[in-house]
N, C-alpha and C positions, 0 to 999 in steps of 0.2 A: 376309504381308501385314497390316501393321498397321490394326487396324479405324479408325484416324483418318486413315488416307491419303485424299487427296482424289482420287487417280487409281490404276488399278491397276499403271501403270508406274512402276517405281521405278529411281532411278539408282544402286542398289547391290545387292549379292547378300543374299539373307535366309535361304540354304539353311543356314548354319549361325550357332548366336548364341553369341558367345564369353562364358564363363562370367564374366570380370571385368566385363561390361558389364550384366547380367541384372538387377542392383538400381538401377541408375544411368541407363541409357539409357531414353528414351522409348519406344523401339521394344519393349523386352523387360520392362521393369517389370513390367506388368499381367500379359501372359500368363505370366510366372514365379511371381507371385504367386496367381494364379487359374486358368490354363489349361496345365498341364503334362500330358503324355502319354507313353507309352511308343511307340518307334520300333522294332518288331520286325525283327530281321535273323538270317540264318545266316552271314554273312561282309560285308565290305566291302572296297572297291578303293582303292588311293592308287597314285601314278604317279612315284616317285622319279626322279631323273635319274641314271644311270651310265654314266659316261664321257661325258657331254654327251648321252645319249639317253634319254628318258622310257622305263620300263619299268612295265608293270603289274605289281603285285601284289595278292594277295588276303591278308586278315587274318581270323581267326578265332579261336574258343577252342580250347584244345588238346584237350577232350575231344569237341569237334565239335557241342557241343549250342547251339542256338538264344540268342538274347540279346536284350537291348532297349538301345537307347540312350535317355538323356533326352532328352526334347523338350519343346518349348513349342508351343502352337499358338494360332491367332487366326482370327476370322471378319470378313470386310470385306464391306461391301453397298454395292452402288452406289446412290448417294442417286436417280439419274436412271431405271433401270431396275429397280431392285430386286433385280438380279441378286447372288447371294452367292458369295464364294469363301472356302473354307476351306484353310489353308494351316498347314504346321508347320516347324519349324528343329530340327536337331540343336544340343543343346549341346556345345561344344569347350571343353577344356583345354589348358594346355601339355602335351606328351607326356611317356610316361615316357622314360629315356634310351634305351631300345631302339627305340622308337616314334620317336624324334627323328633316326634314321638314315634314316628314309623321309618323313618329314613334320614340318612345324613346328607342327601343332595334332592333337588327337585327339579323337573324339567321345566322348562320357561314356557309357561301358557301366555300366551297373547290375547290381548282383547282384539275383537275384530275392526275397531277403527286404528288399529296399529297395523294391521295386517299390510297395506300397501308400503307403509314406510319400511316394515320390515325387508321388504322385498326389493327396495330401491338400491342398486349398487351405490358405493360411496367411498370417498378418500378417508382418511384418518380422522379428520376432523368435522365429517357428517356421518360416521356410522351411529347406529342408534343403541347405543351403551344404556342409556337410561330405560330401555324396555328390558334390561336382563336385571328382573328382581322377581322373587317370590310372588304369585297369585295369592290374590287378597284370601284370606284364610276363612272369612265370613260368607265366601261366596262357594266355598268347596264342601263336599260331603264324601264320608268314607264308610263302606260296610265289608263286614267280612265276607269271604266268598269261599267256594269249596277249593281245597288245595289242589285239586286235578287242573285247574288253570295253568299249572307250572309244568305242565307236558305238553310240548306243542301238536302231539298225536290228537289230542282234545281239544275239539272245536266244536261246541254246540251252544246254542243259546242259553240253555239252562245254567252255564256255569257261572254267568253273572249274577244269579239269584242270591239275595243276600241270607246268609244263614246266622244263627244267634253266636254271639261273641264267645259264648263259653261251652259251644258244641267242641265234643273232641275231637282231634285230628283224625282224620279218615285214613285208615291204611289199604283199604281196598283199591285195586287197580283198576282204572277205567275200563270198559267194555265195548264201549261204542267204535263202530268203525269209523275212520278217518275220512272225511268228505272228499271226494275227488276235486283236484285243484284244476280251474281253467285258465290256462294262459293267456295272458295280455297279447292282443294283437299288437300293440305297441310298447316300447318301454317309456317309462316316465318322461326321460329326457332326449328321446328321439327327436329330431327336427323335421 
């Protein structure tokens, strides 16, 4: 959510920030210069279409280690109520040849040696534009997972387990109860 927005309701998605617009878009320019962040992950999901049917796939690093996406964040404040909303977006680039089989964009995965550089504020001439590239495909892996990962009510460890690529799409709805959420005592960007 951009700091300059008059309302919390936007007409477009801000979950991803295209790298090609980071220095030119009014939405992304300031966060890219001053508010970069790391978005930790163990894996991520995509839903490629196979034979006309969407199938969930997981993507991770081959060595199984956690990683961080390049992110940008912003803080919006409601002028009437004073309510603050902090949000982030994952920076995306054109995919590697391998990833292009599954999706037309790819989140920028940073190498640990680049974390500090990504987080440092900068001016136009020092921005880490060279880090905005697809992650090496030879260091990644992918496997089919249950399509139940597409429902936010489903949240259990078995969802990440591999299933055969030729397994039929499951039509059955999940029956497990959603776990109770514990609210954090402090928001991510509180000072």
